[in-house]
matplotlib code that plots the C-alpha trace (Angstrom):
import matplotlib.pyplot as plt

x = [8.5, 9.4, 10.3, 10.3, 8.0, 9.7, 6.8, 7.4, 10.2, 11.6, 12.8, 12.7, 14.3, 17.0, 17.8, 18.1, 20.3, 22.6, 22.8, 23.8, 20.7, 18.8, 16.4, 13.6, 12.4, 9.3, 8.9, 5.1, 3.7, 3.3, 5.7, 8.1, 8.6, 8.8, 11.5, 15.2, 15.2, 14.9, 14.1, 17.4, 19.4, 18.1, 18.7, 22.3, 22.8, 21.5, 23.9, 26.8, 25.6, 25.1, 27.6, 27.2, 23.4, 21.9, 19.5, 16.9, 14.5, 11.1, 9.9, 6.2, 5.6, 3.1, 2.8, -0.3, -1.9, -3.2, -3.9, -7.2, -5.4, -2.7, -5.2, -6.0, -2.3, -1.1, -1.3, 0.3, 2.7, 3.8, 3.0, 4.0, 7.6, 7.5, 8.9, 10.8, 10.1, 7.5, 7.9, 4.4, 4.2, 0.8, 0.1, 1.0, -1.5, -4.2, -4.0, -6.7, -9.2, -11.3, -11.1, -7.3, -7.3, -9.4, -7.4, -4.0, -5.4, -6.6, -3.0, -1.7, -4.2, -3.6, 0.2, -0.3, -2.8, -0.2, 2.8, 3.1, 6.9, 6.9, 7.9, 6.1, 7.4, 5.2, 7.0, 5.2, 6.3, 5.1, 4.0, 4.7, 1.4, 2.4, 5.5, 3.6, 1.9, 5.2, 6.6, 3.5, 4.2, 1.5, 1.6, -0.5, -4.1, -3.4, -0.3, -2.3, -4.9, -2.2, -0.6, -3.8, -3.3, 0.4, -0.4, -3.0, -0.7, 2.7, 4.1, 7.1, 6.6, 8.8, 7.6, 9.9, 8.5, 10.1, 13.7, 12.5, 10.5, 13.4, 15.8, 13.2, 13.0, 16.8, 17.0, 19.0, 16.3, 14.0, 11.0, 10.0, 12.3, 10.9, 12.4, 11.6, 13.1, 16.9, 18.9, 22.6, 23.7, 20.2, 19.2, 16.3, 14.0, 11.5, 10.6, 6.9, 6.1, 5.7, 8.6, 12.0, 15.0, 17.4, 19.8, 19.5, 15.9, 15.7, 18.9, 17.2, 14.4, 17.1, 19.0, 15.8, 15.0, 18.5, 18.8, 15.4, 16.4, 19.4, 17.3, 14.8, 17.8, 19.2, 15.8, 15.4, 15.1, 13.5, 15.8, 14.8, 11.9, 8.8, 5.3, 3.4, 0.0, -3.1, -6.1, -9.2, -11.2, -10.0, -9.5, -12.1, -15.3, -16.4, -13.5, -13.9, -10.5, -8.6, -10.6, -9.6, -7.8, -7.0, -7.9, -7.4, -10.3, -11.4, -11.8, -15.4, -16.2, -18.2, -17.0, -18.9, -17.5, -15.5, -13.0, -9.4, -6.6, -3.3, -0.1, 3.5, 4.1, 1.6, 1.2, 3.7, 1.4, 1.0, 4.8, 5.3, 3.0, 3.9, 5.3, 1.7, -0.4, 0.3, -2.0, -4.7, -8.3, -9.2, -12.4, -12.8, -16.4, -19.4, -21.7, -19.0, -19.4, -18.2, -20.4, -19.0, -20.8, -19.2, -19.8, -18.7, -19.1, -16.9, -15.7, -13.2, -11.0, -7.3, -6.7, -4.7, -5.8, -4.6, -5.5, -7.9, -9.7, -13.4, -16.1, -17.8, -21.6, -22.0, -25.1, -25.1, -27.7, -29.8, -30.0, -29.8, -26.6, -24.0, -20.8, -17.2, -14.8, -11.5, -9.9, -8.4, -6.3, -3.2, -3.9, -2.2, 0.1, -0.8, -0.6, -2.0, -5.2, -7.9, -11.4, -13.6, -17.3, -19.3, -19.8, -22.6, -24.4, -22.4, -23.8, -24.1, -23.9, -23.9, -22.1, -22.1, -19.5, -20.3, -18.2, -20.2, -21.1, -20.8, -17.4, -15.7, -14.7, -11.1, -9.9, -12.3, -10.9, -7.4, -8.5, -10.2, -7.0, -4.8, -2.7, -1.4, 0.8, -2.0, -4.4, -2.0, -1.6, -5.3, -5.3, -2.4, -3.7, -7.6, -7.9, -6.0, -8.6, -11.7, -11.9, -13.7, -11.0, -11.0, -8.0, -8.5, -5.8, -7.2, -10.4, -10.4, -12.7, -13.5, -15.1, -15.7, -17.3, -21.1]
y = [-24.0, -21.2, -18.0, -15.8, -15.5, -13.2, -12.9, -9.8, -8.7, -5.3, -4.2, -0.5, 0.0, -2.6, -0.8, 2.6, 1.1, -0.5, 2.8, 4.6, 6.8, 8.4, 5.9, 6.5, 3.6, 3.9, 1.4, 1.2, -0.9, -1.3, -1.3, -3.8, -1.4, 1.7, 0.2, 0.6, -3.0, -4.6, -1.2, 0.3, -2.9, -3.6, 0.1, -0.3, -3.5, -1.8, 1.0, -1.5, -3.3, -0.1, 2.5, 4.7, 5.0, 7.7, 5.7, 7.7, 6.1, 7.1, 5.6, 5.2, 2.7, 3.4, 1.1, -0.9, 0.0, -2.1, -1.9, -0.1, 3.0, 2.2, 2.7, 6.2, 7.0, 6.1, 9.6, 11.5, 9.0, 7.1, 8.8, 12.2, 11.0, 9.7, 6.2, 3.9, 1.0, 0.4, -2.2, -3.2, -4.9, -5.2, -8.9, -8.9, -6.3, -7.4, -11.0, -13.0, -10.1, -11.1, -7.5, -7.5, -8.7, -5.8, -3.3, -4.5, -4.3, -0.8, 0.2, -1.4, 0.2, 3.6, 3.3, 1.9, 4.6, 7.2, 5.5, 2.4, 2.5, 2.2, -1.3, -2.9, -5.7, -7.5, -8.7, -10.9, -10.9, -13.5, -13.9, -16.7, -18.4, -18.6, -20.8, -24.0, -23.2, -22.8, -25.9, -27.8, -26.3, -23.7, -19.9, -17.6, -16.9, -13.2, -13.8, -16.2, -13.5, -11.0, -13.6, -13.5, -9.8, -10.4, -13.0, -10.8, -7.8, -9.6, -8.3, -10.2, -11.3, -12.6, -14.9, -14.0, -16.8, -19.6, -19.0, -18.2, -21.4, -23.4, -22.0, -22.8, -26.4, -26.8, -25.5, -22.4, -19.9, -19.3, -17.3, -15.6, -15.5, -17.1, -18.0, -21.7, -22.0, -22.0, -23.3, -22.7, -20.5, -20.0, -16.6, -14.9, -13.7, -11.6, -10.6, -10.1, -12.8, -10.2, -7.7, -9.1, -8.1, -5.6, -6.5, -10.3, -10.9, -8.3, -9.5, -12.8, -10.8, -8.8, -11.8, -13.3, -10.1, -9.6, -13.2, -13.0, -9.6, -11.3, -14.1, -11.6, -9.7, -12.9, -13.7, -10.2, -10.4, -7.0, -4.6, -1.0, 0.4, -1.8, -0.4, -2.3, -3.6, -2.2, -4.4, -2.5, -4.5, -5.1, -8.6, -7.9, -6.9, -3.3, -2.8, 0.7, 0.8, 2.3, 5.5, 5.8, 9.0, 11.1, 14.8, 17.6, 17.5, 21.0, 20.4, 19.0, 19.6, 22.0, 22.4, 23.4, 26.3, 24.1, 22.7, 24.1, 23.5, 22.5, 22.9, 21.9, 25.5, 25.4, 21.7, 19.1, 16.3, 18.0, 18.4, 14.7, 13.6, 16.2, 13.4, 12.3, 15.4, 19.2, 19.7, 18.2, 19.3, 18.9, 19.0, 18.0, 18.7, 16.4, 17.8, 19.3, 17.9, 17.9, 17.4, 16.0, 16.1, 13.8, 11.7, 8.1, 4.8, 5.1, 7.6, 7.3, 9.2, 9.1, 10.4, 10.3, 8.3, 8.4, 8.0, 11.0, 9.7, 9.7, 8.3, 9.6, 9.4, 9.0, 9.4, 8.8, 10.6, 11.3, 7.6, 6.1, 7.2, 4.6, 4.8, 4.7, 4.5, 6.2, 4.6, 1.2, -1.3, 0.2, 3.8, 3.8, 6.3, 8.5, 6.7, 7.0, 5.1, 5.1, 3.9, 3.4, 3.4, 0.6, 0.8, 3.0, 3.1, 5.2, 8.8, 11.9, 11.4, 13.6, 12.2, 13.8, 12.9, 14.2, 13.9, 11.6, 12.3, 8.7, 7.4, 4.0, 2.3, 2.3, 0.5, -2.4, -2.6, -3.0, -5.5, -7.6, -7.8, -8.5, -5.4, -4.8, -1.9, 0.0, -0.8, 0.7, 3.7, 4.3, 4.1, 6.6, 9.1, 8.8, 12.4, 11.5, 8.8, 10.6, 12.8, 12.8, 14.3, 13.7, 14.6, 14.3, 14.4, 13.5, 12.5, 9.1, 8.7, 6.1, 7.8, 5.6, 7.3, 7.3]
z = [-7.6, -9.9, -8.2, -11.3, -14.3, -16.9, -19.3, -21.6, -19.3, -18.6, -22.0, -21.7, -18.4, -19.2, -22.4, -20.6, -17.9, -20.5, -22.4, -19.2, -19.3, -16.4, -14.9, -12.4, -10.4, -8.2, -5.4, -4.7, -1.9, 1.9, 4.9, 3.4, 0.5, 2.7, 5.0, 4.3, 3.0, -0.4, -1.9, -0.9, -1.5, -5.0, -6.0, -4.7, -6.7, -9.9, -9.4, -9.1, -12.2, -14.2, -12.9, -16.0, -15.5, -13.3, -11.2, -9.2, -6.8, -5.3, -2.0, -2.6, 0.2, 3.0, 6.0, 6.4, 3.1, 0.3, -3.4, -2.8, -1.5, -4.0, -6.9, -5.5, -5.1, -8.6, -10.1, -7.3, -5.9, -9.1, -12.4, -11.2, -11.2, -14.8, -13.9, -16.1, -13.8, -11.1, -8.4, -7.2, -3.7, -2.2, -1.8, 1.9, 2.9, 0.4, 1.5, -0.2, -0.7, -3.7, -4.9, -5.0, -8.6, -9.8, -7.8, -9.0, -12.5, -11.8, -10.9, -14.1, -16.4, -14.9, -15.5, -19.0, -20.0, -19.1, -20.5, -22.7, -22.2, -18.4, -17.2, -14.3, -11.9, -9.4, -6.2, -3.7, -0.1, 2.4, 6.0, 8.4, 7.6, 3.9, 4.6, 4.8, 1.5, -0.3, 1.3, -0.1, -3.5, -3.5, -3.9, -1.8, -2.9, -3.2, -5.4, -7.6, -8.2, -9.1, -11.4, -13.5, -14.0, -14.8, -17.4, -19.0, -19.3, -19.8, -16.5, -14.9, -11.3, -8.5, -5.7, -2.8, -0.6, -2.7, -1.4, 2.1, 2.5, 1.0, 3.7, 6.4, 5.2, 5.2, 8.8, 7.7, 8.6, 11.5, 10.1, 13.4, 16.4, 19.5, 22.8, 22.4, 18.9, 18.3, 15.4, 15.5, 12.7, 11.3, 10.1, 11.9, 9.2, 11.2, 14.7, 14.0, 11.4, 8.7, 8.3, 7.5, 9.5, 8.1, 6.6, 7.0, 6.1, 3.4, 1.9, 1.1, -0.7, -2.5, -3.6, -5.1, -6.9, -8.3, -9.3, -11.1, -12.7, -14.2, -15.6, -17.1, -18.6, -20.1, -21.8, -23.1, -26.9, -27.7, -29.5, -29.1, -27.1, -26.6, -26.5, -23.8, -24.8, -23.1, -23.9, -24.7, -22.2, -18.6, -17.3, -14.6, -16.4, -15.8, -13.5, -11.9, -10.1, -13.0, -12.3, -8.7, -7.5, -4.5, -4.1, -1.6, 0.9, 0.1, -3.6, -3.3, 0.4, 2.5, 6.1, 9.2, 11.2, 13.7, 11.3, 11.3, 8.8, 10.3, 8.4, 9.1, 10.2, 13.1, 13.9, 15.1, 13.8, 10.4, 10.3, 11.1, 8.3, 5.7, 3.5, 3.1, 3.3, 2.8, 5.8, 8.0, 8.5, 12.2, 14.2, 17.9, 18.8, 18.1, 15.5, 13.3, 9.8, 6.2, 3.2, -0.1, -3.4, -6.0, -9.1, -9.0, -7.3, -4.2, -1.7, 1.1, 3.5, 4.1, 7.6, 10.8, 13.9, 17.4, 21.1, 20.8, 17.6, 17.6, 15.3, 12.2, 11.7, 7.9, 5.8, 2.0, -0.1, 2.9, 4.0, 7.4, 9.2, 10.1, 12.2, 10.9, 13.8, 13.3, 16.4, 15.9, 17.8, 16.2, 17.2, 20.6, 18.8, 15.8, 12.4, 8.9, 8.1, 5.4, 4.7, 1.6, 2.0, 0.3, -3.4, -4.8, -8.1, -10.5, -10.5, -8.3, -4.6, -1.4, 1.6, 5.1, 7.6, 11.1, 14.3, 16.5, 20.1, 21.0, 22.1, 21.7, 24.9, 24.0, 27.1, 26.3, 22.8, 24.1, 26.8, 24.2, 22.3, 25.4, 24.6, 28.2, 27.3, 25.7, 28.6, 31.0, 28.8, 28.9, 32.7, 32.9, 30.4, 30.3, 29.1, 25.9, 25.0, 26.2, 23.0, 19.6, 17.4, 13.6, 11.4, 7.7, 5.0, 1.5, -0.2, -2.0, -5.0, -7.7, -10.7, -13.7, -16.7, -16.7]

ax = plt.figure().add_subplot(projection="3d")
ax.plot(x, y, z, "-o")
ax.set_aspect("equal")
plt.show()
């Protein structure tokens, strides 16, 4: 299997690197990008290869997030930095979601509309369940969808699972460490079936990327700057995701009296998440609500969940309310999370989010998952869980032209 598809290559960033210019690289993706793994290692390798260049990097990875939030983040987290190269890594969190192709294309079109000189590189990580596919000569479904986008726009891509699965087959790598599996001298790739160990696991990803980068560089035959093509029509017909964005919550929102705005100066939680949000809007009592009036097809919230998280009762254009729970299995400790509501007809909409009086049986949620540590935590701190707190960071919108 091929691990790299050079396509139209990385002509502009390679030229700037070779000329010793200042280069900005944005690493855009999920937890594998956010960690101190391939992101740091590939940047270090590039600095060794091009010591005269001033290489600056931006960590635009957010744990547990996919290309839907990615589309909303492009302007603030990518384009604001005026990148010469953007690594795009979302296949792990997108999985085989059928909308992944449209969302990845939305990211590409946003970048290309802003700058035809910015190079883009797709990298595809893998999970343990993908190893058997690679060993059978097949790529992941999610990667195949993104490859359609890569073909359409001439974007190079790297399949990181090819080398990993090859090492597994040779008995030189154990994908996930388990007590009942032991191979002398084999590298442990992950401890959780998803996130590579640092440095060993991420070094394999890095070696694949740098090896592929050299191949792309060898094939580069474009003298001077290259203007990347932006087809008039998207690959996915009427694709709305190139019109996604992220706004401050108070830009389109009316708040009831019980909401307070927490900043890093007066809140430990807001200080912990100030790399994501300048502040957090918080309400704790049932009945407190926000009303958003917007024009577009989708609305969502980027928020913080935790043991105290409650539920939102949501009504769209005066319709029947439905519940959006902001407590999940992963919220035994505070973390970022987000939600998009179902797609709407393009036009004017009014959406009301109200703190619901009903409470999720959080102990039952953990019991159903077999999470013994969290079950015990609920027993020890019932007051932490018996709350209806909502903490909102940003408004997510998809607003194609009418």
